[in-house]
Each structure stands twice: as C-alpha cells, then as structure tokens.
C-alpha positions as CSV (number, residue, x, y, z in Angstrom):
1,M,84.2,128.7,103.6
2,N,80.8,129.4,102.0
3,T,77.7,131.1,103.1
4,S,74.1,130.3,102.4
5,G,72.7,132.1,99.4
6,N,76.0,132.2,97.5
7,T,76.4,130.5,94.2
8,L,79.3,128.8,92.6
9,F,79.3,127.7,89.0
10,G,75.6,128.5,88.9
11,K,74.8,126.2,91.7
12,P,73.4,127.2,95.1
13,R,76.0,126.8,97.9
14,H,75.5,125.4,101.3
15,A,76.8,126.8,104.6
16,G,79.9,125.2,106.1
17,V,82.4,123.0,104.4
18,R,81.9,119.7,102.6
19,V,84.8,117.5,101.7
20,V,85.1,114.2,99.8
21,V,88.2,112.2,100.6
22,T,89.2,109.3,98.5
23,G,92.2,106.9,98.6
24,Q,93.1,103.3,97.9
25,V,92.6,100.5,100.3
26,G,95.6,100.3,102.7
27,V,96.0,104.1,103.1
28,E,94.0,104.0,106.4
29,K,92.0,107.1,105.6
30,K,89.7,106.6,108.6
31,D,92.5,107.0,111.2
32,F,93.9,110.0,109.4
33,L,90.5,111.7,109.1
34,E,89.7,111.1,112.8
35,E,92.9,113.1,113.5
36,V,91.6,115.8,111.1
37,V,88.3,116.0,113.1
38,R,90.3,116.1,116.4
39,I,92.4,119.1,115.2
40,A,89.3,120.9,113.9
41,E,87.3,120.3,117.0
42,A,90.2,121.7,119.1
43,R,89.8,125.0,117.1
44,G,86.1,125.2,117.6
45,K,85.1,123.7,114.3
46,H,82.7,120.8,114.6
47,V,83.1,118.3,111.8
48,T,81.0,115.2,111.1
49,L,82.9,112.3,109.6
50,C,81.0,109.8,107.5
51,N,82.9,106.6,106.6
52,V,81.0,105.1,103.7
53,G,82.4,101.6,104.1
54,D,81.5,101.3,107.8
55,M,78.0,102.7,107.0
56,M,77.5,100.1,104.3
57,Y,78.4,97.3,106.7
58,R,75.9,98.6,109.2
59,E,73.3,98.8,106.5
60,A,74.0,95.1,105.6
61,P,74.7,93.3,108.9
62,D,74.5,89.9,107.1
63,V,77.6,90.6,105.1
64,V,80.9,89.2,106.6
65,K,83.5,91.9,107.3
66,G,85.9,92.3,104.4
67,R,83.6,90.5,101.9
68,I,81.3,93.3,100.8
69,L,82.9,93.6,97.4
70,D,81.9,90.0,96.7
71,L,78.3,91.0,96.6
72,P,76.5,91.1,93.3
73,R,77.0,94.6,91.7
74,T,73.2,95.3,91.9
75,R,73.1,94.8,95.7
76,L,76.4,96.6,96.2
77,N,75.1,99.6,94.3
78,T,71.8,99.5,96.2
79,L,73.6,99.5,99.5
80,R,75.9,102.4,98.5
81,R,72.9,104.5,97.3
82,A,71.0,103.9,100.5
83,V,74.1,104.9,102.6
84,F,74.7,108.0,100.5
85,K,71.1,109.1,100.9
86,D,71.7,109.0,104.6
87,I,74.8,111.1,104.1
88,L,72.9,113.7,102.2
89,N,70.4,113.9,105.0
90,I,73.3,114.3,107.5
91,A,74.8,117.0,105.3
92,E,71.6,119.1,105.7
93,R,71.8,118.9,109.5
94,T,75.5,119.5,110.0
95,E,77.7,122.5,109.2
96,N,81.0,120.7,108.3
97,L,81.1,117.3,106.8
98,I,83.9,114.9,105.6
99,V,82.9,111.9,103.4
100,N,85.4,109.1,103.5
101,T,85.0,106.9,100.4
102,H,86.7,105.3,97.5
103,A,86.5,106.6,93.9
104,T,87.1,103.2,92.3
105,F,87.3,99.5,93.1
106,R,89.3,96.9,91.2
107,W,87.9,93.5,92.3
108,K,86.7,90.3,90.8
109,H,84.2,92.4,88.9
110,G,87.0,94.3,87.3
111,L,87.4,98.1,87.7
112,F,84.3,99.9,88.6
113,E,83.2,103.2,90.2
114,A,82.6,103.6,93.9
115,F,80.2,106.6,93.8
116,D,77.0,107.7,92.2
117,F,77.3,110.9,90.1
118,D,73.8,112.2,91.0
119,H,74.5,111.9,94.7
120,M,77.9,113.5,94.4
121,T,76.3,116.3,92.4
122,A,73.7,116.8,95.2
123,L,76.5,116.9,97.8
124,N,78.4,119.5,95.8
125,A,81.5,119.3,97.9
126,D,83.8,122.3,98.5
127,L,86.9,120.1,98.4
128,Y,87.9,116.8,96.8
129,V,91.0,115.2,98.2
130,T,92.9,112.0,97.3
131,L,95.0,110.7,100.2
132,V,98.1,108.8,99.1
133,D,100.9,107.0,100.8
134,N,104.2,105.2,100.1
135,V,103.8,101.9,98.2
136,D,105.7,100.1,100.9
137,A,103.5,101.5,103.7
138,V,100.3,100.5,101.8
139,H,101.8,97.0,101.2
140,E,102.5,96.5,104.8
141,R,99.0,97.4,105.9
142,L,97.4,95.2,103.2
143,A,99.5,92.3,104.3
144,R,98.8,92.9,108.0
145,E,95.1,93.8,108.0
146,H,93.5,92.7,104.7
147,D,93.2,89.5,102.8
148,I,93.8,91.0,99.4
149,A,96.2,89.5,97.0
150,H,98.4,92.2,95.4
151,T,101.7,93.2,94.0
152,L,103.6,96.4,94.3
153,K,102.5,97.2,90.7
154,D,98.9,96.7,91.8
155,I,99.3,99.2,94.6
156,M,100.7,101.8,92.2
157,V,97.9,101.2,89.6
158,W,95.2,101.5,92.3
159,R,96.7,104.8,93.5
160,E,96.7,106.3,90.0
161,E,93.1,105.2,89.4
162,E,91.9,106.9,92.6
163,I,93.7,110.1,91.7
164,L,92.4,110.2,88.1
165,A,88.8,109.2,89.0
166,T,88.5,111.7,91.8
167,E,90.0,114.6,89.7
168,I,87.6,113.8,86.9
169,L,84.7,113.7,89.4
170,S,85.6,117.1,90.9
171,H,85.9,118.7,87.5
172,A,82.7,117.2,86.2
173,I,80.8,118.7,89.1
174,G,82.4,122.1,88.7
175,G,85.2,121.7,91.2
176,H,88.1,123.1,89.1
177,G,90.7,124.4,91.5
178,R,89.1,122.5,94.4
179,Y,90.9,119.1,94.0
180,Y,94.0,118.2,95.9
181,V,96.4,115.3,96.3
182,L,97.7,115.0,99.9
183,A,100.5,112.6,100.9
184,R,100.2,111.2,104.4
185,G,103.8,111.5,105.3
186,H,103.8,112.6,108.9
187,Q,100.1,112.2,109.7
188,A,99.8,115.2,112.1
189,S,101.3,117.7,109.6
190,T,99.2,116.4,106.7
191,A,96.1,116.4,108.8
192,E,96.9,120.0,109.7
193,S,97.1,120.8,106.0
194,L,93.6,119.5,105.4
195,V,92.2,121.4,108.3
196,R,93.8,124.6,106.9
197,L,92.4,123.8,103.4
198,M,89.0,123.5,104.9
199,F,88.9,126.5,107.2
200,D,91.7,128.8,106.3
201,R,91.3,129.4,102.6
202,D,93.4,132.6,102.6
203,R,96.5,130.8,103.9
204,K,99.0,130.4,101.1
205,R,99.7,127.0,99.6
206,I,103.4,126.2,99.1
207,Y,105.4,123.5,97.3
208,P,108.7,123.1,99.1
209,S,111.5,122.2,96.7
210,F,114.8,120.7,97.7
211,P,117.4,118.1,96.7
212,M,116.7,114.6,97.9
213,S,118.5,111.6,96.4
214,H,122.1,113.0,96.3
215,V,122.1,114.4,99.8
216,M,120.8,111.2,101.5
217,D,124.2,110.6,103.1
218,M,124.8,114.2,104.3
219,P,123.2,114.5,107.8
220,D,124.1,118.2,108.2
221,V,122.5,119.1,104.9
222,L,119.5,117.0,105.6
223,A,119.1,118.8,109.0
224,E,119.1,122.1,107.1
225,I,116.5,120.9,104.7
226,D,114.3,119.5,107.5
227,G,114.4,122.8,109.3
228,F,113.4,124.6,106.1
229,R,110.5,122.2,105.6
230,D,109.4,122.6,109.2
231,A,109.5,126.4,109.1
232,L,107.2,126.5,106.0
233,A,104.8,123.8,107.4
234,E,104.4,125.9,110.6
235,H,102.9,128.8,108.8
236,F,101.6,127.6,105.4
237,I,99.7,124.8,103.7
238,C,102.6,122.7,102.3
239,F,102.4,120.0,99.6
240,D,105.7,118.5,100.5
241,P,107.2,116.0,97.9
242,G,109.3,114.5,100.7
243,D,106.2,113.1,102.3
244,L,106.4,110.3,99.8
245,D,109.8,108.7,99.8
246,E,109.7,105.7,97.5
247,K,113.1,106.3,96.0
248,R,114.4,104.7,99.3
249,M,113.2,101.3,98.1
250,L,114.9,101.7,94.8
251,F,118.2,102.7,96.4
252,E,118.1,99.7,98.8
253,A,117.2,97.3,96.0
254,A,120.1,98.6,93.8
255,E,122.5,98.2,96.7
256,A,121.2,94.6,97.3
257,T,121.7,93.8,93.6
258,K,125.3,94.9,93.8
259,R,125.8,92.5,96.8
260,G,124.0,89.7,94.9
261,E,121.1,89.6,97.4
262,G,117.5,88.7,96.4
263,K,115.6,90.6,99.2
264,I,115.8,93.7,101.3
265,S,114.4,94.4,104.7
266,L,112.9,97.9,105.4
267,E,111.3,99.4,108.5
268,V,107.7,100.2,107.5
269,N,105.0,101.5,109.8
270,G,107.2,100.5,112.8
271,R,108.1,97.0,111.8
272,M,110.6,95.2,109.5
273,V,109.2,94.0,106.2
274,D,110.9,91.9,103.5
275,F,110.7,92.9,99.8
276,S,111.8,90.9,96.8
277,V,114.5,92.8,95.0
278,P,113.2,91.8,91.5
279,D,109.7,92.9,92.6
280,V,111.1,96.3,93.6
281,I,113.2,96.7,90.4
282,N,110.1,95.8,88.4
283,V,108.2,98.9,89.6
284,A,111.2,101.3,89.4
285,P,109.9,102.9,86.1
286,D,106.4,103.3,87.7
287,I,107.9,104.9,90.8
288,D,109.9,107.4,88.7
289,S,107.1,108.3,86.4
290,Q,104.6,108.8,89.2
291,I,107.1,111.0,91.1
292,Y,107.5,113.1,88.0
293,A,103.7,113.5,87.4
294,R,102.7,113.8,91.1
295,D,105.3,116.5,91.9
296,F,104.1,118.6,89.0
297,K,100.5,118.1,90.2
298,L,101.6,119.3,93.7
299,I,103.1,122.4,92.2
300,D,100.0,123.1,90.1
301,Q,97.8,123.0,93.2
302,S,100.1,125.4,95.0
303,D,100.3,129.2,95.0
304,M,104.0,129.3,95.0
305,I,107.2,127.2,95.0
306,V,110.0,127.8,97.6
307,S,113.2,126.1,96.8
308,Y,116.0,125.5,99.3
309,V,119.5,125.2,97.6
310,P,122.1,124.1,100.2
311,E,125.9,124.4,99.9
312,L,127.5,121.0,99.6
313,P,131.1,120.1,100.6
314,G,133.5,122.0,98.4
315,G,131.2,124.9,98.0
316,I,129.1,123.1,95.4
317,P,125.4,124.3,95.1
318,G,123.0,121.4,96.0
319,L,120.9,121.9,92.9
320,S,119.5,118.8,91.4
321,S,118.0,118.4,87.9
322,G,114.7,117.7,89.6
323,V,114.7,121.0,91.5
324,E,115.6,122.9,88.3
325,R,112.8,121.2,86.4
326,E,110.3,122.0,89.2
327,L,111.4,125.7,89.2
328,Q,110.9,125.9,85.5
329,H,107.4,124.2,85.7
330,A,106.3,126.6,88.4
331,F,107.6,129.6,86.4
332,E,105.8,128.5,83.3
333,G,102.6,128.0,85.4
334,T,102.9,131.6,86.5
335,K,103.4,130.7,90.2
336,E,105.4,132.8,92.6
337,V,109.0,131.3,92.6
338,Y,111.2,131.9,95.6
339,I,114.7,130.5,96.1
340,I,116.8,130.3,99.2
341,W,120.4,130.2,97.9
342,R,122.9,129.2,100.5
343,P,126.1,128.7,98.5
344,K,128.7,131.5,98.3
345,K,128.9,130.9,94.6
346,E,126.4,133.1,92.7
347,P,123.4,131.4,91.1
348,S,123.3,131.1,87.3
349,P,120.9,133.1,85.1
350,F,118.9,129.8,84.6
351,I,118.0,130.2,88.3
352,T,117.6,133.9,88.7
353,E,115.6,134.4,85.5
354,T,112.9,132.1,86.6
355,A,112.8,133.3,90.2
356,T,110.4,135.9,91.6
357,K,113.1,136.7,94.2
358,V,116.2,135.0,95.6
359,F,117.1,135.1,99.3
360,P,120.2,134.2,101.3
361,S,118.3,132.6,104.2
362,V,115.0,131.5,105.5
363,D,114.9,134.5,107.8
364,E,115.1,136.9,104.8
365,L,112.4,135.0,103.0
366,F,110.1,135.3,106.0
367,K,110.7,139.0,106.2
368,H,109.5,139.2,102.6
369,F,106.5,137.1,103.5
370,Q,105.7,139.5,106.3
371,A,105.9,142.5,104.0
372,K,103.5,140.8,101.6
373,G,101.1,140.0,104.4
374,Y,101.6,136.3,104.3
375,I,102.6,136.0,108.0
376,G,102.2,138.4,110.9
377,D,104.8,140.1,113.2
378,Y,104.4,137.5,116.0
379,Q,105.2,134.6,113.7
380,L,108.2,136.4,112.2
381,N,109.6,137.2,115.7
382,L,109.3,133.5,116.7
383,L,111.2,132.5,113.6
384,R,114.0,135.1,114.1
385,V,114.7,134.3,117.7
386,G,115.2,130.6,116.8
387,A,112.0,128.6,117.2
388,P,112.6,124.9,118.2
389,K,111.9,123.7,114.7
390,E,114.8,125.6,113.2
391,R,117.8,123.5,112.5
392,G,121.0,123.9,110.6
393,R,122.4,127.2,109.4
394,F,119.1,129.2,109.0
395,G,119.3,132.9,109.3
C-alpha cells in the first residue's frame, strides 16, 4: 500500500500495511482476524497479528484470566504501554501488521481509553477499522464466554463508544478517509473485504442498497436480492447493511407482544437464546437510530451506491423509504449512484434524477462496470454465463 520514503500528511510512511482493528468485547475480533491472516497468507501476503489483550496477560502472568480490568489504572496503563512498545518493535521487523485492540473500556473505573496516543502516533497505521456485530450475537457470546453483567442497551452503548473513539483517533493522527466500520455478518466475506482494503486499494468500494423489512416474507424476492449482493461481493469491497440484521429482534418482539408473550427465542450463533420482550422493546429506538446513522456512515466510506429495486407482486416497485433516503444521501455526497430497476413500471424522476445511471439487470450493470474498467473481461464472462452465486431473475 505504501512504500518507504513516501510521506502522508507530512509524516514519513513505512513499507507494507499497518492496521488497527477495534471492537467491543463479545465481537470475537481474534477469530475474525485469524481468518483475515489466513486469506492474506493464501495470496502471498504475510501478516503479523498482535492481540493486545493476550500480550498483556503474557506480560502479567500473575493476573487471573478475565480480571485484568480490575487492576489499578496505573498498573493497567503500565502493562499496556509495555505491550505496545513490543508491538512497535514488531512493526519495524514485519511488513504487514494488524493490531487487535479496544478503543475504550467501560468498567468499574467508568469509561476510559484503551490506547496511548503517542504510541498510536508512532504506529501511524494505514487503516483504522471498527468491527461490529448484531446485538443478539454479542449478547450470546458475553453470556457464554464472559462473566460480564450487561443489558442489551449496554451492548449498543459500548458499540457506539468504540466507533466514535476509533474514528476520533484516526482523524487526530491524520487518518481522514482511512477509517472504516465493518460488520461481521458472514465472517468469510467480511474478512475478504478487510484483506481487499489492505492490499487492493484500487478496488472499488460499494454500498449495496435494497429493501429489507417489507420483503422478509417473500422468498423469491429475497433470493434475487441475495444473488445481487453475492455478485457485488464477488468483485468489489462491499459494506453491506444486511450484515447487521437487528430489525429481526424487533419484529419477533412485536409479534410476541401481539400474542401476549413475555419472551422470544432466537437462533443466535448456532444455538437458541431467550430474550425478554420488554428488554428488546426498550432498545428499539436505539436500534433504529443506530441503523440510520450506521448506514449513512457505510455510504460515506464507499465510492458508490448500487441499489436493487425488485418487482413485487402486482407489479409494485420494491422501493422502501430507506432505500430512497440512501440514494439521496449518496447523491448529495457526490457518490456514483447506480440503480438496477426490475419493475416494468418506469421509475419516477425522484429516482432517475439522483441516479448516475439506471440498468434493467445486474448483467447490464456489470457491462457498464467493465467499460469503466472496474472489472475485467474474464469476470464479466463468468457473470454472464451464470456463475453459481447468481440466483433469481438476474440478466
């Protein structure tokens, strides 16, 4: 990504790629980043992963696992600084480095930072990433693996704190345009996205836009949308809003309320987990507000938005208010705006006037991308003959 002797924002740049990845407890960043390393290694890119938490426990073998935040702040800070000095030494000896850390902690000491600004400045990372996951998935992991008292509201607050603190850190060090939020979703595809962000900086970044809530009970339409998402993810860096699906909890809680039931059971991380309906309803405003803010952030960190508008039964365009708002936000942010319009009914001027171009199919969109040099002939031919990931009425 960078070469020795170059400068960025007036600072000397290192060779290779340095990445800082943050995220709240319960996201399981370590497992995810090990997958990132595996994918990179398979492509001939050696990556060293430094897990700050593990390194701190090795530095302090007297500390019981899971109790390190109970240490006095002075010792905790000393441990962290010692570990990060080791990381800086490692950074000088390795080409590509990922630092797995937190940006903040909220513990018995209250809210406090989990990094030292001078060390982060010395590291001068190329990318800053906050990994996020569904609130129900984080809850399940916390209940199964950690002795941490929490509520659903706590999880959502911790997530926002990690995002904000990491973004402020990246901007303070001069990392404007180098901060990203990544949703775990399907781990392999998100890990692929991070590898591409690290080593394929010319690959276009796309926000896939599509209706969600009001097509939940339409399997054929969902299959179309999934095929559209898969096709984009195959060739681009995608920040997919569908990788976080917290509206499912709200829908199930609303249905349970109608039935007069006080709890719901959801399959989370491969097992059934019970949730209190009042607890879920209590965080509904937080879920909605975070979806609104996060989706706009994902658009802002993309080069373009590609919206898929299916035809619903009766010839109705599957155009939600959320999709319309996303298109407007992307247009006002001077992004490229592409729309795949499947209905026979013509789109309104409110769609066409904000679009860079409107296409009748995914195939036609990819022909345009080939002409612009976004994909090559071989990739386009695979798509046109019907790659396995294509589903529904594409092309």
